[in-house]
N, C-alpha and C positions, 0 to 999 in steps of 0.2 A: 708382636710389635706393641700391642697395648700394654702388656705386662712391663716391658722395658720402659715405656713412657711413664707409667706410674712409679716404677721402681727407681729409675735413674734420672728422669727429667723433671720430676716434681709435678707431673700432671695430676689433676684432681677430679677430672670428669671425662666421660667418654666423648663429649662434644669436642673437647680439645684434641683428643686422639683422632676423631673423624675429620677435623679440619686440617690435619697435618698431611702434607704431601710426602711422597716417597723421597724426593730430593731433600726436603727439609729434615726428614727423619735420618737420612744418611749423613747429612751435615752434623746433626746433633749427636749421632752415634760416634762420628769421627772426633768431634770436639770432646766428647766424654772420654774416649780412648786417650787422647792427648793430655787431658787433665789428669787422668789416672797415671800416665807416664810421668808427668811433672811431679805428682805426689810421690811416686816411687823414687824418683831422683832425689827429692827432698829427704826421704827416709834413709836412703843409702848414704847421702852426704852427711846426715846426722850421725849415722852409725860410724862412718869414717872419722868424723870429728870426735866422737866419744873415744874411739880407739887412740887417736892422736893425742888427745888430752891426757890419757893415762900412760903415755909413753914414758919410759925410763931409760937412763943411760948409766953405764958403769961409773962407780964412784969409789973405787978401791977394791980390796980383796972381798969378793962375794957380796959387795954392797951396790946398791943402785940409788939413784935420786931422780926425781921428776925432771923431765926435759924442760917443762914450763913450770916455774915456781910461782908465777903470778899470772893472773888471767890476761893482763895486758900484753904479756909476752906471746900468749897464744892468739889473741885477737886484739889488735890495737884499733879501737873504735875511732879515735881522733885521726889517726893516719888514714883510715879508710874514708872518713868524712872528707879529708883534704883531697884525696884522689877523686872522689865524686865531684867535688866543687871545681877542681881543676878541669875535669872533663866537660863540665857544664860551661865553663868560661871558654874553652877551646871551641865548642860547638857554636858559641855566640860570635866568634871572630869571623870577619869577612874572609872570603877565600883569597883575597888580594892583600891580606894583612902582612904576609911574608915579604911581598914586594916593597911595602912601605918601610918595613924594618931594614931591608937591604939598602934602600935609597937613603935612609937616615944614617946608616953606617958610612956610606960614601961621602956624605956631606960633612962628616966630622973632621 
């Protein structure tokens, strides 16, 4: 247990290890496993994106060309930013905002 605390949790003294309860250790161990899983997901996503970025499609007899000729075709930063901002706006709306829109339509 002490070795794991020093190796994975950044502990620097035995007094830190001694003051740790079993429950706290189990929670820290589970959090570490989840963090490692998140890192693995990131690595696999990166590998997939590397593969997708190098994708080619047929362009005639025995020739190929890249599927994505420009980075923006592969990842449109501005479009993704718009999506995030629209989600943020939707979260800020009242749950009764739809009723207001419906009533405004009837009044037209």
